[in-house]
N, C-alpha and C positions, 0 to 999 in steps of 0.2 A: 256606601261612599257618598260623601257630600260634595257640593260645589260651593266654594268660598270665593266671593268676589270682594276685592278691596279697591276703593276709590282713590282718586288722585291725592287727596289730603292724607289718606292712610299711609301712602308711600311717598310723601312729599319731601322727605329729607333722609339723610343717611341714618339718623337715629330711629326714625319711624320705620324705615325698611328693616332695621334690626329688630324692632319691636314686633313687626308683623312676622318676621322669620321665626322668632321665638314662639309666637302664638300658634302658627300653623304647624310647627313641628311637634307641638304638644297635643294635637287634636287628631292624630291618626292619618291614614292614607286617604287623601282627598285630592280633588282637582281645585287648583287655585287660579282664579282669573284676576289679572291686574289691569288697572287703568294706567295711563301715563302719569308721571309725577306731576303734582300740582303746578300749574303755570306753563307746562311744556306745550300742551296743545294750543294754548293761546299764542305762544311764541311761534309755533309752526304755522298757524293761520296767518300771522303777521308776515312771515317769510313768503308764504304763498301770495299774499296780497301785493308785496313788493314785486314779485315776479310777474304777476298779472299786469302790473303797471309798467313793466319793462325796466324796473330799477334793480338791476342785478347787484349793484354796490350796496343798496339798502338791505337786500336779502342777505348778502355776505356778512355785513356788519352785525345784523341781528343774529345770524347763525353763530358768529364768533362769540357773541355774548352768551349764547346757550352753551357752547362748548366750555367756556370758562366756568359756568355754573356747575356743569357735570364734573369738571376737574376737581372742584372742591368736594363734591360728593364721593368721588373715587377715594380721595385721601382719608376722609372721615370713615367711610364704610369699611375699608380694608386695613385700617390701622391695627397693627399687631397680627395680621393674617399672613399666610404664606404668599410671597410675591407672585407666584405663578397664577393664582386665582385673580389677583388684581390685574395682572398683565392680560390674561385671557378676556376678562370682562372689558377692559379698556379697548381691546381689539374689536370685540363684538359691538360696542357702542360706537366706536369710530367708523365701522362699516355703515351704520345708520347715518352718521354725519356725512360720510362720503357720498351716500345716495342723495342726500339733500344738496350737497355742494355741486354734484354733477348737473343738477337742474339750473344752477346759477350760471353755468357755462354754455348752456344751449338755449335756443328760443323756447319760451314758455308754451306748453301745449296743454296736456291734461295732467300736470304734475301734482296738483293739489292733493288728491286722495293718497298718492304714494308718499308725499311729504308728511301728511297727517298720520299715516300708519307708523311712522318711525318712533313716535312717542311711546306707544305700547311695547314696541320691540325693544326699546331702551330700558324701560322699567323692568321687563321680564329678564333681560340680560343682567341687570344689576342684581335682582333677587336671586337668579340662578347662580351667578358667580359667588355671591355671599353665602348662600346655603351650602354650596360645594366646599367653600373654605371652612365651614363648620362641621364637615363630615356627613352631611345629610345626603342620602341617595335620592337625588332629585332629577327629573327629566323634564325638558321643555319641549312641548309640541307647538308647532306653528299654527295659529288660528287660520292662516291662509290655506292650510292643507285640508281643512274640513268645514269651515264656516262660509256659506254661500247664500246670496239673495238672488231671486229670479228677476225677470224683466220688469215686474211690477214693484220691485224693491222689497218683496216679502221674503222672509227666511225660508229656505228649503229644508224643512225638518228631516225629511227622509234622507236627503243627501248628507246632512250633518251626521245623522245616526250611522249611516253606512260607512262614513269616512272615519269617525272618531272611535268607533268600537274596535277595529283592528289596531289602532294606535295604542289604545289602552291595554289590549291583550299583549301586544309586542313589548310593552314596558311594565309587565306585571310585577317585576321585582322592585320597582321604584317606590320609595316611601311617599313621595309627593310628585304631582304632575302640575307643571306651570303652563299657562297659556295666556294669550293676549285677549283683552276685551276689545269691543268696539270695531275692530277691523275684520274685513271679510273679502271675498271675491264676488263679483257680480256675474250676471248671466253670460257675459262675453269672456270671462276669465280674468278681467282686469281687477286691480286692487280697488276696494271700495270701503265703505264703513256703514255702521248702523245708526249714524247720526249721534248728536250729543246725548250723553247718558246711555249710550249703547252698550256699555260694559255690563249693565244690569241685564239687558236683553241677552247678551252672550251667555251669561251665567244661567239664565232661565232656559235658553235653548239647549245648552249642554245638559242641564238637569233633566229636561224632558227627553233628550236623546238617550241618556244612559239610565233613565228611571231612578234618579238619585234619591237617597234617603231624605235629603233636605237641601235647600238652597239658602246660603247665608250671604246677606248683603252687609258688608262692613263699611261704615262711614265714620264721621266724626260727631255723631249724635246718637244718643241711646234709644233708638227706635223712632217710630212716627208719633209725634206729639199731638196733643188734643187741640193745639192752636200754634200759630207761628211764633216761635220764641224770639224772633227778631223784633216783634212789635208788641208782644204780650208777655208780661212777667208771670213767673210761677206756672208755666205750662208743665204738663206731665206726659210721659210716654203712655201710649195706649197699649195695654198688654196683649190684646187679641183683636184681630180684624178678620172679617170674611173677605175673600178675594174681591167681591163686588164693591165692598166698602173701601178697600184699599185702592181699587182702580179709580173710583170717584175722587178720592183725595189726591191721588197721584196726578190725575188729569187736570184737576182744578187747583194745582199749585203746591202740593206737598213735595218739595224738591228732593227728599231723601230717596225716593223710588221713581224709576223711569216707568211711565204708564204702560209702555209696550211689553214690559217684562212680566206683567201679571198673567196674561192669557196662556202662554205655554205651560206655566206652573199650574194654573187653575185646571186646564183641560186634562193634564196628566196627574192631577191630585197630589202634587208635591208641595209640602209646606215651604213657605219662604219666611226666614227669620231675619229681622233687621237688628244689627248689633253695632256697638260702638268700639272702634279700635282703641280709643283712648281710655275706655272703661270696659274692658272685656268681661268683667264680672257682672255688669248690668244685665237685667233680664231682657231688655229690648222688646220688640213687638213680633209676635208670631201671626202669620197670615195663612189661612187655610180655607177649606170648604165647609168648615163647621160654623154654625151660628152660635153666638155666645149663650151661655146658660141663662144669663140675666137678660131678658128681652126688654123692650120698651125703653131703650137707652140711646141718648145722643152721645156719640163717641168723640167726634173731632170736627174741627172747622179748618178750612183752607181758603186761600185767596188766589185768584188768577188775574194778573195784571195785563195791561195793554189790550184791552177789549174794545172793539168798535160795535156799537149798536146801530142797526138799520131798521127803521120803521117804513113799511111798505103799505100804502093805503090806497084803496080803490073804491069809489062809490058804486062800481058795478059788481063788487064781489058777491053781494047777496045772491045766493043760488047760482053763482057763476061757476059752471063746470070747468075744471082744469086750471083754475087760478093758481092754486098752490103748486101744481105741477110746473107751471111756467116759471114761478119764482125759484123753485129748487133746481130746475134745469139750468138756470143761469149760474148758480153757485157751482153746480156740477161741471159745467163747461170750463170754468176757471179753476177747478180743482181746489175749491175753498170749503173746508168743513165748517159746519155750523155748531156752536156750543149750546146756546139756549134758543128756545122758540116760544112765543106766546101768540095766540090768535084771537081775533074777534070777528064779528060779522062783516066788518068793513076793512079789515087790514090784518097784517101779520108783522110781528117784530122778531128779529133774529140778532144773534151776536156772532162775531167772528174774531179770531185772534191773528189772522193773516190779512193785512190790508194792502198787500202788494198790487193787487188788481182791483182795488176798491173803486176807483173812478170808472173803470170799464164796466164793473158790475152795476154801479149806480146808473150809468148811461143806459144800460140795457133795461133796467127796471123802470126807468122814467118813460119808456115807450108805452107803458100801460098802467102806470100808477104814480102817485106822488111819493117822494122819498125824502126821509129825514135821517141825517147821520149824526150820531153822538160819539165822539172819540174820547180817549183817556178814561175809559170806564173800567170797573173791576167787578169780577164775579166772586161773590162770597158763597162758598159751598158748605152746607151743614150736613154732616153724614151720621147716620145711625140707623136704628130700627124704625124707619119711617113708613111702614106699611099703613095704608090709609085707615084701617080700623083700629090702630093704636091711637086712639083719640088723645089729643092734648100735647103731643110732642111738637107738632108744627106750630101750635099756639105759643109755646115757649120761645121758639125761634122768632116768630113774628113779633112777640112782645119785646124781645131784646132789640129789635130794629125799629122800635116805635119813634125814635128821634132821628132816624137816618132817612133821608129822601131815597126812595127805592124806585128805580126806572122800570124794572121787570122782576117778576117772580116766576120760577119754574118749579112745579110740584106735581107729582103723580106719574111722571115718566119713568121713575125708578122707585123701588121700595126702600132706597137707602139715602136719598138726597133731596134736599130742598135748597134752591139756589136763588140768590138775590143779586141783581145788577145795580151797582151804585157808582157814584162819582169817585175818582181816584182820591180826592181830598178827604173823603169820608171813610176810607179803608181802615185806618188805625182805630178810629172811634168805633166802627162796626165790629172789628175783631175783639176789642176789649169789652164792648157791651155784651157780645155773645158769650164770652168767657165768664163774665160776672153772672150772667143769667143761667148758663147751662152747667158750669163746672165748679162754682164756688159753694 
C-alpha cells in the first residue's frame, strides 16, 4: 500500500478534483491525503484575523465569499451525477461552514485552529462525494481520530500507528482510503495543525506508521528541480536524491517538499516520490537512502529568503572558555534556530530566519560583545556529493560565485551542502551563475 498526498493546487478546482479522482482510482488500493483547495487556507486565516480583531462582520463577509466559491465547485463537480451525491456533499461542506459561522456569533477565544481545520475537511468531503458518484468504494477516515502531536508539538508516531491500524483493518474492503493532511489533535485533545506544508508530514507519518511501500507527494511540478524555475530558465528535475540531500534542499528553499516530512520516511526506509499531477506520466524525483551510482556530482541549488545575519565580536574571545555557550544559550532562550554559522578567533557570525525576537537577542549579546546585524539576506544552498575528499566540486561552486559579494560561507558541516550568504539583490544573479557553471 502506498500513501499519496495531493497539494492544494492539485485539488484547486472541480476539474482538477476530477483529474485526481481518475488518477488515484487507476493506481490500486492506497491511502490518499488531501490538502485544502488552493486559496482556502488563506481565506480561513483571513477570517480568523477578523475575529481576533473583533470584526465579526468582516469575518462573515469573507466567509460568504468562500461559500460562493464552493457553490460554483459543487455545480461543476457533480454535473451529470446523481443528485444524491451532490446533496450529501453539500451537507458535509455546509457543516464545515456552520462550524466557522458559529465562531462569528461568539466572542473569539481559541477558534483559529478549528477554523483552519475546515479547509482539509471540505476538500476530502468533495473528493469523497465525487468518488462515490463514480461508483468507487471509498472510505474517509478523519485525521483527528489518529493524528496527534505532543506537548512539544512533535508527532506521536506510536499513537498514530496504534490508532490508524485498526481503522484500516475495519475498512479492508475499501478500494481507496481518504484522509486530511495538516490537521491533528494536540496533547490536550484540542484541534491543532502541523503548520504550513504539514500535509507532506501527514503523508510521511502515515507511511511510517503503516510501513508503506512508498510515499508519493503530488504537486504542480515534475519533481525537485536542479534550480528554482521561477528565476532560472531551463531547469530540470533531479531524478534521484538521497534523503539527506533532499532535506538540505527542502530546508533551504525548495518549496516542493516540506522539510519535516523527510525524517519519518528516512528512519523507516520508505522511498518518497515527487510527482506532477498535471503531468502524471513524468518521471519525477525519487528520494531514498541509496546514494547515486554516479558520485562526485552537484545535483541542485536552492535559495532561502528573509535571512538575518548577526556578527558577534569579542576582543576577549581568544581562549575564552564558554563564549560560544553564552552565545547559543541566548538563541536557545528565545527559541530561535540558527541556519549558518562561521567562527574566527575573535568572533562568530550566525544567520536566522526568525527575527521576531531579534532586538531582545541583540540586547543580550551586547552585554559581552559588539554586534552587527545585516537584514534582507539570502542563503544559497548547493547540494550534491560534497564529501571533502571529492576535490574540485566546492571549487566549481566558488568559481560560479566569483562576481557575487559573499557575506558568509558554510562548508564541512555536511557531506552534501555548501552554503553562501548573499544580499537579496544578488539572488537571481547567483542562481543563474551557479546554473551556468554547474548544469550547462
